[in-house]
N, C-alpha and C positions, 0 to 999 in steps of 0.2 A: 532203724530198723530195731536195735538195740532198746530201745529206750520204750518201742512199744510192746515187747516179748514181757519187757518187767514191769509194765504197767497192771494195777489191780482189774481186776475181774469187773467189780463195779465199776471201772473206770474204760475196760476195753468193751464190755458186751453196748452199751448203748453207742458207741463210736462204729463200731462192726456193722450194728442192725439199721444204723441210718445209714451207713455206709453203702449197705448193700441194697436198702431201699432207693436211693438216689441214683444208683447202677440201671436198679431194677428200671426205675422211671425212666432213665434217659434213655436206656434200649426200646422200651415199650414207644417211646417219642419218636425216636427213629425208624421203629417199623412202622406208625402210623404214617409219618411223610413219605414213607416208600410204597405204601399203598398194601401193604403184607397183613395188617389187620381189618379185619372185616367190620362191618358197621355194627354188626350182634355185638360182638366183642368189645368192641370203642363203647356202646352201652352199659355196658355192665363195670368199666372201669371204677363208676363213680359209688355204684352199689359196694362195690370192692373195697372203696376207702372207708364207705358208713360201717361195713360189719365190723372191720376191721377196728377201728374206732371203737365199737359197740362193744367188742370182745375184748381188747386193752381193758375199758373200763369195768367190765365182769371179772376180768383176772384181779384186777388190784382188791375186790373184794372177797372172791372166792379164793385165788391163791395165795393172797398175801396177810388178808384179813381173816381168812377161814369161815365166812358166813356166806351160807348159800343163799343167794338173792335169784327168785323165781319173777321180777317185775322189770327188767331193764328195759322190756319194750313198753312199759308203761311211762320210764323216764326219757323214753325217746320221742314218746307220743308228746310230752309236756313240752318238749325241746322242739318238737316240729310244729305246735300249733301256738303256742308262745311266740316262736321267732317268725313262722309265715303271716301273722295278726299284725306283728309289728312291721315286716317287711311291706306288705299291704297296706298299711295305715301311713306308711313314711314315703311308698313310691313315688308321690306325688308331689314331694318336698324334696327328695334326695333323689339325683338323676346318675349319679356315681352307683355302678353294683358294686363293685369293693366297700366302697363306704356302707352301702344298704346290706352287703352280707354282712359285715364285720358286726354292725349295729344289733342286726338280727341273731346273730349268732350268741352276743354277748349276752342277751333278752334270754335267748333258748337256754343256755348254759346255766345262768342265774335263776333262772326259775323253777329248773331240775335239781338244779343243788338245793336250793328252797325247800322242794316237796322230799328230797333225799332227807334235811336235817329233820324236817318236823314227824318223817316217818321213823325215823332212826333215835327217837330220844325215846320213847316208850319203850321200843322193842330190840334195841340192843343192851338195855339192861337187864334182857331174860337170857334163857339158856337152851340150848336145842336148836330146832328146827322153827324157831317161832317168826323169824326172819323170813325164811321161804313163804309160809302161809301167808303173811301179812303182806310181802311184796305182791305175790301172785296177787292177791286179791286187788293191793293197789293197781295191778294195771290191769283190771279188768272194771274198776269202779272207772277210773280217769276215761277209759277208752268208752264208757259208757254216761259218763257225765257231758264230756265233747259233745256227744251225739244230740245233746237235749240245748245246747247252746247257740243263741239264734244272736250275732251283731251287725246292723247292717247301717250304711253310710248316707243322707240324702243334704237336700239344703239346709235341714234345720239340726245339723251335725249329726251324732253316733247313737243310736239306739241300740236297747240292751234288751232281751229277753230270755229266760229259763223255761223251756220244755213247751214252749207254744208261741209260734211267731205271728198270730194272728193280729191285724191291726198293730204292728210293731212301726211300719210307715204309712206312710199315707198313701203313695204309690209304688207299688213295687216295681214297676215296669222301668222308671227311671232310678231307683236306688240303687245304689252298689251294695252288695252283698259281701260282708267279709270273713262272716262263720254263718254258715245257713243249715245247722242242725246236722242232720246224716250225710246230708250232701258234701258238707265238710268247705273246705277252701277251694275255691277256684280262681283260677286266671291268675297264678302265681309265676313271678317273673322269675327264668332261669337263671338261677346265681351260682347254681355250683359246678363244680370241673374237677376233672381229675387232677389238675397241677393245683388246684385250690386244697382236695381231699389227700392229697401227699402232705402240703405245708401243714394242714392241720394234723394229720399223724405224727409227723416231725416233733410239732410242738407238743403234742400230747405226749408223745415216747419222753422228750427232754422233762416235762413236769413228771409225770410218772417215776422216772428212775431217779431223779432228784428228790423225791419225796420217799421210795423205796431203801435209798443210801443214804438218806439223814439218819438222826437220831428219831426223829420222832417214827419213819419208819422203821427202824431196828426194833423199836417200842411196839409197834404194831406187830410186828412178826414176832416177838417174845408172848404177846398176849396170845397169840394164835398157838406157838407152839405150848405154852403151858399157863395157863391162866392164872392158877394158883401163886404159882412162883413169881410170875410179873404182879401181882396183887401184893404179894409179901413184902415188894420193895418198894413198894408205896406208889405204883403206877396207876392213873387215872382210867382207868378200864374203858370206861362208857366213853370218857372223854377223846380218847386214841380211837376208839371203833367207828365213833359217832364222826371222827374229821375223816376217815379213809370211807366211809361208808358214802359220805357226802361228795367227796371227789369222784368217786365212782361214779354216783349219779348225774354228777355236772357234766364227764364225759361221755356218758348216754345221752343225756340232751345235746350235747353240741353234733353225737351223731346223727339224731333225729332233725336239728336244721339243716344238716346239710342232706339229709334222704328228702326232705320237703321240699327242699328248693331246686332239687332234679327234676319235681315231675309237674306238671299243670295245675293238676287238684288233689288233693290230698285229704282223705278221710279215714276216720278211726275204725277200722275194720278188724276184724279176727285175723285176716290174714296177712296186716302188714303192724299192727301194735298189738296183738293177741298172745294168748299162752303162748300157742306155737313158735311165735317169733321169738320168744326168751329162751324157751328151750332150743332153738337154734342156734341162739349165740353160746348157750353154757355147752351146745355141743364145740362148737370150736373152741371154747376155751378147754376143755377136757381133752380136747384131740390133739390139741398145740403142745397139751403139757401144762397142768396147772402151779401156776408159778411162773409160766416162760412167758413172755412178751413176745418174744422173736416169732415162739411157736403159737402163738394166738393168731396174729399176723398172718402168716402162712396156712394155717388151717382154714381160716375166714377166707382167703383169698381161692385156695384150691375147691373147699366145697361151696362156695359162688360161680365159680368159673363151669367148674364138672356138671352139673343140671344143663346150663347151656350148650356145652361142649358135643353134648349126650341127646340133644333135641331131636337130631335126625333121627335118632331109634325108636322114636314115638312113645309107643305104651313102655319098651322097656327100659324106658330112661331110668326110671325111679328105682326099677328093680336092680339094675346097677349101682346105683348110686346108693342103694345101702346095702347092696354087698359091699362096695369098696370101704362104707364107712364101719362093717362089721370087719373087715380085712386089716383096714389099717390101726382100728382099735386093740384088734388081739397084737398086732406088731408090735403096738407103741407100749402095751401094758404089761405085756406077757415077761415073767421072770428069768424065761429059757432064752426067750429071744434078745431081751435086752443084752446078757452076756454076750449072744452072738454079734448084736450089733456095736457093741463095745469093742468087740475083738477085732472087727473088720472097718471099724471107723477110720475117718482120715486121720486122725489125731494118733491113733495109736498104729498108724500105718507110716507115718514121719515117724513116730519113734522107735519101729521096729529098724527102719532104715540108719536113724543116729546107731543102734546099738551094735549094726551089722557094720558102720564105718569105723564103729570105735573097736569091733573086736579084731578088725582089719590092720589097726596100725598096732 
């Protein structure tokens, strides 16, 4: 116990976060086995993991890098479509669901990282809100590009078309469509699960915490806090920012792979990979606390469950959802309420008890 208390904060926080995550997972699994969790709530467990991953990735960009990105839904789209395309092409050859998902996940993550790297090269050299504007445009562009891609498979092999699927295959009835333009990808193998989502979150937490607490991570935060000072001591500003942004995009791509393999059909629409999705992920980050990884997970969990929990209220559920958002945002960021929270926090309560015992002696 004494050894844990003497640990550095950089070591203690990841252990506490992962420990709480594992505990919550075990409790939920116990409740499911006892039949205490409805099928509706069980159905949103994977989306909770998806949005937690996306929020962690965006928090790395916004909280630690200090750059605003409005295109993480676009990186999710890249990961989702590359990952599901790979799993559909390989599903006839790989029968193991776990192995198939791992391959699809790696492909989705790598492709999202490549897109993040390519976008970051020109944009991260600039200052201001250029990254937000470019990533917003990227999200819309990638969504529209996916909607005009056609990939089909028949006895003659793979066929690819861009913009027009006429005469792509000789017999459309017997051909297997991998990507069918606006109709997206259909008949996807259900490879995602709550257990898999928790494992991916834990792996992501280890990667992010290792990065943040490393020499490179400290350099990234130094650039965020004072770019001129960091530049004056010889730090490669663009290189460090590009690395952090690429990792952030890769995490979002992994969230997209998990999201896509939880559905039977995936289409690139405004509702799932559009601007609103990016804003929603940004809300998770801001509400949970910019730079707070556990806060991002908690906010993503609560704000994903809340609309479903209020579904019985019909037309009023989104009104209540909006009110809750406003109240929580005021409570989180108000300076006066921050003093109240600190005064009545568990940490302050323990300190007062110690002071009382010391005075009693």
